[in-house]
C-alpha positions in Angstrom: -12.2 139.2 -46.8 -10.2 141.3 -44.4 -11.1 140.6 -40.2 -13.1 143.5 -40.1 -15.1 142.3 -43.1 -15.8 138.9 -41.7 -16.6 141.1 -38.3 -19.5 142.7 -39.9 -20.6 140.2 -42.0 -20.9 137.8 -38.3 -22.7 141.1 -36.9 -25.1 141.2 -39.8 -26.0 137.7 -39.3 -26.0 137.7 -35.5 -28.5 140.6 -36.2 -31.3 138.6 -38.1 -31.3 135.6 -35.7 -32.0 138.3 -32.6 -35.1 136.4 -30.7 -37.3 138.9 -30.1 -41.9 139.8 -29.5 -41.0 140.6 -33.2 -39.5 137.6 -34.9 -41.4 135.0 -32.4 -44.3 137.2 -34.5 -43.1 136.3 -37.5 -42.2 132.8 -37.0 -45.9 131.8 -34.9 -47.7 133.8 -38.7 -45.1 131.5 -40.6 -46.6 129.0 -39.1 -49.7 129.7 -39.3 -49.7 130.5 -42.7 -48.0 126.7 -43.6 -50.4 124.9 -41.6 -53.5 126.7 -43.7 -51.8 126.3 -46.6 -51.4 122.3 -45.5 -55.2 122.3 -45.0 -55.8 123.9 -48.1 -53.5 121.2 -50.3 -54.7 118.4 -48.6 -58.2 118.7 -49.6 -60.4 116.2 -51.4 -60.6 117.2 -55.0 -64.6 116.7 -54.0 -64.0 119.9 -51.1 -61.6 122.0 -53.9 -64.8 121.7 -56.0 -67.5 122.8 -53.5 -65.8 125.3 -52.1 -64.7 126.9 -55.7 -68.3 126.4 -56.5 -69.5 128.6 -53.7 -66.7 130.6 -54.4 -67.6 131.6 -57.7 -71.7 131.5 -57.0 -70.6 134.4 -53.9 -68.9 136.6 -56.2 -71.9 137.1 -58.4 -74.2 137.2 -55.4 -71.5 140.5 -55.4 -72.4 141.7 -58.8 -75.9 141.1 -58.2 -75.7 143.3 -55.9 -73.7 145.9 -57.5 -76.1 145.4 -60.4 -79.2 146.5 -58.1 -77.2 149.2 -56.5 -75.9 151.0 -59.9 -79.0 150.2 -61.8 -81.4 152.1 -59.0 -79.3 154.5 -58.1 -76.5 155.3 -61.1 -74.0 155.6 -58.7 -70.9 153.5 -59.1 -69.0 154.1 -55.8 -72.7 152.3 -53.8 -72.8 149.3 -56.2 -68.4 149.2 -56.0 -69.8 149.3 -51.6 -72.6 146.6 -52.2 -70.0 144.1 -54.1 -69.0 143.5 -51.2 -71.6 141.1 -50.0 -70.4 138.7 -52.2 -66.5 139.3 -50.5 -68.1 139.0 -46.8 -69.8 135.9 -48.0 -66.9 134.4 -49.2 -65.0 134.9 -45.8 -68.3 133.9 -43.6 -68.4 130.6 -45.7 -65.0 129.8 -46.1 -65.8 129.3 -49.9 -62.9 128.9 -51.8 -61.4 131.3 -54.4 -58.9 131.2 -57.2 -57.1 134.7 -55.6 -56.9 134.7 -51.8 -54.6 133.8 -49.7 -52.7 132.8 -53.5 -49.5 132.0 -51.2 -50.4 130.6 -48.0 -50.5 126.7 -50.4 -46.5 128.0 -51.7 -45.2 128.6 -48.5 -46.7 124.7 -47.7 -44.8 123.4 -51.2 -41.8 125.4 -50.0 -41.8 124.3 -46.2 -42.4 120.3 -47.6 -45.6 119.7 -46.2 -47.1 119.5 -49.6 -46.6 118.4 -53.1 -46.7 120.8 -56.5 -49.1 118.5 -57.8 -51.1 119.1 -54.8 -50.9 123.0 -55.5 -51.6 122.0 -58.9 -54.7 120.2 -57.8 -55.7 122.9 -55.7 -55.7 125.9 -58.2 -57.2 124.4 -61.8 -59.8 122.8 -59.8 -60.3 126.1 -57.7 -60.4 128.0 -61.0 -62.5 125.4 -62.8 -64.6 125.9 -60.3 -64.6 129.6 -59.4 -65.8 129.9 -62.5 -68.7 127.4 -63.5 -70.8 129.1 -60.3 -69.5 132.4 -61.1 -71.5 131.2 -64.5 -74.4 129.8 -63.0 -74.8 132.8 -60.8 -74.5 135.1 -63.5 -77.2 133.2 -65.9 -79.7 133.3 -63.3 -79.1 136.7 -62.5 -79.1 137.8 -66.7 -82.7 135.5 -66.7 -84.2 137.0 -63.6 -83.6 140.3 -63.8 -83.1 141.7 -67.5 -84.3 145.0 -66.6 -80.5 144.9 -65.5 -78.7 143.9 -68.9 -78.1 147.0 -70.2 -76.4 147.4 -66.5 -74.6 144.9 -66.7 -73.1 145.2 -70.3 -72.1 149.0 -69.7 -70.4 147.8 -66.7 -68.5 144.7 -68.7 -68.3 147.0 -71.5 -66.1 150.1 -69.9 -63.3 147.4 -68.9 -63.6 145.5 -72.0 -63.3 148.7 -74.5 -61.2 151.0 -71.6 -57.7 151.1 -73.0 -54.0 150.0 -71.6 -53.9 152.9 -69.3 -53.0 153.8 -65.7 -56.7 154.4 -64.7 -58.3 151.3 -66.5 -55.4 149.3 -64.6 -57.0 150.9 -61.3 -60.5 150.3 -62.9 -61.8 153.8 -62.5 -65.3 153.8 -64.1 
């Protein structure tokens, strides 16, 4: 490597170590992600299962709102808006979804604040509890509102029977 190339490389490395407000904000943000991820990794199995179960119930609440609106109005746009009720409930209740903030616990493991085994416990426990909560609420919905079963079946078949295309990937009803 020539002297000019070394100087250029030194300049590039120095630029990456700038101590400006943006870098400080990024560092603080990363620290917050690691802290949140660490807290989630250290949850007891019981807590993981309970928050995951309620996350599944709350998604089901969103599905229930969507089904009610689509059944009454025929509007999938309004039904999609109604579905957000479940997502708001998850946020307010601090429940756990398998897909929610997926990278936070990974950041904690990478920062050596937790282990891969804890990550697996969090993911598996959350996934199973989400599914169980979702199955319970959907069973209740289908038994309580049998008039929505046709709407539910049409919505499900739309995605199951859709060909693999950009349109179906974008979940356009």
